[in-house]
Steps between C-alpha positions, in 0.01 A plus 500: 500500500366705785448199709847373413654825617286532811546150629868528595444837667212364707708194575786720625263717704343190646839365602584833658174506693542142613860565605397792726281288725778285662724803567216690669405198714860451612528864616178467692631181663822669612302789650262260671787301648664821616178616663453164665856507633453851636175396663672197651779720636248748636309216661819350646572831674182449699540232762346395828742741668396805295133416548548457877682833527231678297241363742666621819726796416216760492435426870863543612576829674797693634491573874685817601573591861638792698633456851569805715752446779685714748869573449734501800661816628849559359728504810748729320243755388476651847863611490437692181202693632228271366249437779246306294346198671517269199249481218313261272579327176283319249598165354327370187429136429346301220346158448230321306149374562196365316133590499267228636170689500372752239421742786871559558615230744870423451727232645872565559774413749498632856865599473416723200275728707627441858552828684398711201355846567341520156412229249392549140424263214572551129299302247637363175407820310680717756189622682589540867270476803561552872465166677370403842658206682205283610714249685850358539605150600873518559531133591378395156652810334168600344308827487170615351460849350197690371476773240193705415426366151239289325488256211868404524646190333562217744755219512336152488598305813584134460605238754832391645435143614551322167814667371736298278877511539636623168184670371535841341441807717521873441595770753345839425593821679679829483871445572673832569168678442499804277877488448409285199306788346130407526238326709468186284574189709802284422479127438748225588448133418616184675373179649387383842822372648349360820204530733478493880828686540593626848743791500734479797777720362547853369221631279357829378185575702409479867221244532490135606583320178380144532326271246602731216494454123855508358554625145793591278303784339700810586359699791678834540462807725153642433349161406391439859123472528443420134328184375659170406275346234480164323471440124123518525518859625390426858679653798659221706719705732614841625866576423662576831869424543823383349786304642812695415857510628572788259196728532374417149288225351685168455198296394374417849169685528213422735128571493227468765247235391178665379279280720662650806485849353124461439440393861702791637333746264154382608593553868650845437196612303257369760680592821797721413721237665573129462364242740812310600435124535608361838486160667738574789824316421856626473726307266870441562693677225766287328861594558666681213672272245344192662356328193362205702276739692339604171356152435382353829173691558414795723581440868258662745698696762214640713121477516304802632267419791133497397588520131340291222816290490475427871130409462590262214759329720821619331809498722854641496725258315231390253618515138253636242549307174182594312221758516194459277648405158844657559807300603686682778873437467621778727407814693481707182242267347293540816519880472386471138208284607392755762493772234252294297264425788185700574370594842193295590599193299630172637803309383609136524857503628709184493775468759766255615535429870723232644542323167126487432287715272156641575266761351328769708237751396590858596280809482658814349447812713608865513809600695399512869538879529259552210212340686597649837309789652656836406559791736531843337738746666508870412338422163839406357589165660317169516605246763418133566577302812805273486364143513689169517422439131627844395801462729599171339421616146713816532772354725433758774700455821281709727220307674248785479447830325317674214584437135494798262260381229483824299670837538475821297786609277539816707554308824744265330702791360504703825534222761633205307211279620424221254232239441609184682665680791392378842438765770610345831529811722373859515708710743525275806182299435523153344251443219281193540271538197387736224229663709748592777749640249225714349390635836857582604580687179171689496547605863844644426370762253639840594672368814865516403755258355420132446744212475357196326694171492438283198625159390612468138691206357553353847664815642359780716515864390387826668291761315482846663225742396223731615128509420371857489 
């Protein structure tokens, strides 16, 4: 009896227990699938782009500048009793840069810091340091800064010789600076649109923009000097300019190849200046809107006497069609090739002459005035003698004189004398060389007014001053 009564109850309980197992397993399965989906979504948010940005962004900095300049006298102020002689104003500027050495070495654009009275650098966390400009190369639009810090994150530098058209790239920088509210860098994504671009039209920036990387990643005001990186998180370029008819980004951005930036940075760190490659040829520039002139090679217009080009046998009229492993289609390609050369190396240059092709080996040297003997004048001017090579290289009309190699900022501001000017006469005495110019100027100290005649841009100008 007891067993008869208990059996159905146990049977019911058993069914209930067995029925609970499938429902519990199903709930667990739903939760597991939901967790897996969430994990998949979370994983899908992380891509090569996010990983690349995470690798480089900590090394991207904001470069802030202040430029103090004189304001002109208001011509109407005098009539209202204001006899002030003008004043000064401060203009602020902003750009980007990236840290290349943990000791605080930073690469940016030359046009970001050009003429700045004060430069400071803000890190990603907002910490700000005063910065020293170690060197500027305006031709390549690159500058190297230094801040007093240690153990900083650095941007990994890649290469720019094996870039793929269409590969993903990321531009990192600080567009519009702190107007966006914090010091975190901004990121824009695009592809490499082209390589080897030569900018011959309007662009933002002041350098020589040849052999550039073109990208459609947006580059806006304040991005200048920041890194362009690939999907692996390596820096492949320095964002420098945009082509814009409107003043804003239209998807035509350009970056300096990192291989060139590394060479320039090495020179600036080692010497404070860039050794400018020179072989002693002047190339005929193509006429504007002449598309045929952009495909026929680089035509040599002049060859400097005694130059490496002259020693190698190059002549006016020769057409350079290749240098090392670069095809030279026009004058801009030749300028790009010069920027990649290093002083002291040799290069195989292929030319066309009279319908035939030949290859010559040319040694790369410094500009002739770099190696020339310097004459210091009044501790603020350095002169070199005008030689036939310098005369041809600079297009100087005068047959003799002294070239201003370096001049202090004070002399430039007060007299208007600039590097590259050629002193051809001091008072009534013609200048034959740098030594004579130095003796004449030194002898005039405290002896009244001096009139110095200089050649600049093919024209002669007087400069009147006194040395007390």
